[in-house]
Every structure is written in C-alpha cells, then in structure tokens.
C-alpha positions in Angstrom: -73.3 71.8 78.4 -71.1 74.4 76.4 -67.5 74.4 77.2 -66.1 77.5 77.0 -62.6 78.5 75.6 -59.6 78.5 77.6 -57.8 80.3 75.0 -57.3 84.4 75.7 -58.5 86.7 73.1 -55.5 88.1 72.8 -56.4 90.5 70.1 -58.4 92.0 72.3 -56.2 92.1 74.5 -54.5 93.7 72.5 -56.6 96.4 70.9 -57.6 97.7 74.8 -53.7 97.8 75.6 -53.4 100.0 72.9 -56.1 102.0 73.5 -55.4 102.4 76.6 -51.8 103.7 75.6 -53.4 106.3 73.2 -55.3 107.7 75.8 -52.7 107.5 78.3 -54.0 105.6 80.2 -51.1 103.7 81.7 -53.8 102.2 84.3 -56.5 100.6 81.8 -53.5 99.1 80.6 -51.2 98.2 83.2 -55.0 96.3 84.5 -54.6 93.8 81.5 -51.4 92.6 82.2 -50.9 90.1 85.5 -49.3 91.5 88.8 -45.4 90.6 88.1 -45.6 90.8 84.1 -42.3 90.4 82.2 -42.0 93.3 79.5 -38.6 92.1 77.9 -36.9 94.0 75.2 -34.3 92.1 75.3 -33.2 91.6 71.8 -33.5 95.4 71.8 -30.8 96.1 74.1 -33.1 97.8 76.6 -33.6 95.4 79.3 -36.1 93.7 80.7 -38.5 95.3 83.6 -40.3 93.0 85.9 -43.5 93.9 86.9 -46.4 96.4 87.2 -44.4 99.4 89.0 -41.5 98.6 86.7 -42.8 98.4 83.6 -44.9 101.7 84.4 -41.8 103.6 84.8 -40.4 102.5 81.5 -43.3 103.2 79.8 -43.4 106.8 81.2 -40.0 107.3 80.3 -40.9 105.6 77.1 -43.6 107.2 76.1 -42.5 111.2 78.2 -39.9 111.5 75.4 -42.2 112.6 72.7 -44.5 115.4 71.9 -46.6 113.6 69.7 -46.9 110.0 69.6 -48.8 107.2 67.8 -48.9 103.7 67.3 -51.0 101.4 65.6 -50.9 97.7 65.0 -50.1 96.7 61.1 -50.7 93.1 61.7 -52.2 90.3 64.3 -51.5 86.8 64.8 -53.0 84.2 67.4 -51.2 81.5 67.2 -52.5 79.7 69.8 -51.2 78.4 73.9 -52.2 82.0 74.5 -49.2 83.6 72.2 -50.0 85.9 70.2 -48.2 88.2 67.5 -48.4 92.0 66.7 -46.2 93.5 64.1 -47.2 97.5 65.1 -45.5 101.1 64.1 -44.5 103.5 66.3 -44.0 107.4 65.2 -43.3 110.6 67.0 -41.6 114.1 67.8 -39.5 114.0 70.1 -39.6 117.2 72.6 -37.7 119.8 71.7 -38.5 118.5 68.2 -39.1 119.4 65.0 -38.9 115.6 63.3 -40.1 112.8 63.3 -39.0 108.8 63.8 -40.8 105.8 63.5 -39.6 102.3 64.7 -41.4 99.5 63.2 -41.3 96.0 65.9 -43.5 93.1 66.5 -44.2 92.2 69.9 -44.5 88.5 70.9 -47.3 88.1 73.8 -47.6 85.6 76.4 -51.5 84.8 77.9 -52.3 83.0 80.6 -56.8 81.3 80.1 -57.8 84.2 82.1 -56.6 86.4 79.1 -53.7 88.5 81.4 -50.9 89.2 79.8 -47.7 87.5 81.1 -45.1 88.7 79.4 -44.4 90.4 75.9 -41.4 90.7 74.0 -40.4 93.3 71.9 -38.1 92.8 68.2 -36.8 94.9 66.1 -36.1 91.8 63.9 -40.0 90.6 62.7 -38.9 87.6 61.5 -36.8 86.8 64.9 -39.7 87.2 66.3 -42.2 85.2 64.3 -40.1 82.1 65.0 -39.7 83.1 68.5 -44.2 83.0 68.8 -44.2 80.2 66.5 -41.7 78.2 68.8 -43.4 79.3 71.9 -46.6 78.1 70.5 -45.0 74.7 70.0 -43.8 74.4 73.4 -47.4 75.3 75.1 -48.9 72.5 73.4 
C-alpha cells in the first residue's frame, strides 16, 4: 500500500497563483486559499487582510494602481511542514506615469495538508523572511 504525502506542493501552488495573477484572474488565485486565509503585510506597514473578500479587495486596489504589471518568482524553497518561502520581483508602471517601479520581496506561505494556503506573510527584508520561514517550519513539525 502506498502512502500519500500530506505535504502540500507549495511550489505548484505558488506557480498556479502567479499564473492567475498574470491573467488578472483573482477568482482562480483565491481558489487556492482557505476561506479564512490571511494576507499579512504587517511587516511592511500595509496591514493584514483576513478572508478571501478582504484579500481580493487588497489585490484589486494594488494591481489597479498599475497600467503595466509583471511578477516573477526568482527563487523558491519548500522548507517542509507546509512552509514555503519564495522571493519575487514585481515591476510595474503606475497609472498615469511613464516610469516603472520595482519591488523585490519575500513571501512566507503556510499551507494545510490539502494544499490550500492559509497564511501568506510578505516581507521586504528577505533575510527576516528566511528566518521567519525556518522558525515556522521547525514549529510546525
């Protein structure tokens, strides 16, 4: 009898979520989150958004501020126990501007065994994100 893994494929979750964002398909992206998921940007001063509706509203405001927008996952680390870390680069042209802005940041993703994301924590300090992800992976053993 084979035993199925109870560790979610966080890399696949991040890839599918990123593809949905690129298409502007927030419904598809939110389908990968628990209904009570948390999008935590408190380390950046941007707040905490609880539940799919609040997360969607934040995303609509964030992405709606740009005429052009791209997001690339630069590196990915599955730390086990439903904890993932990915470093991303966003580049966008704000509405009404001819210039572009860039943001390099890290996300720490926590997922349930069924593969749904339950909490995403955003950090502009990549080293702080790595430390938080490592600590969370140990705590969830």
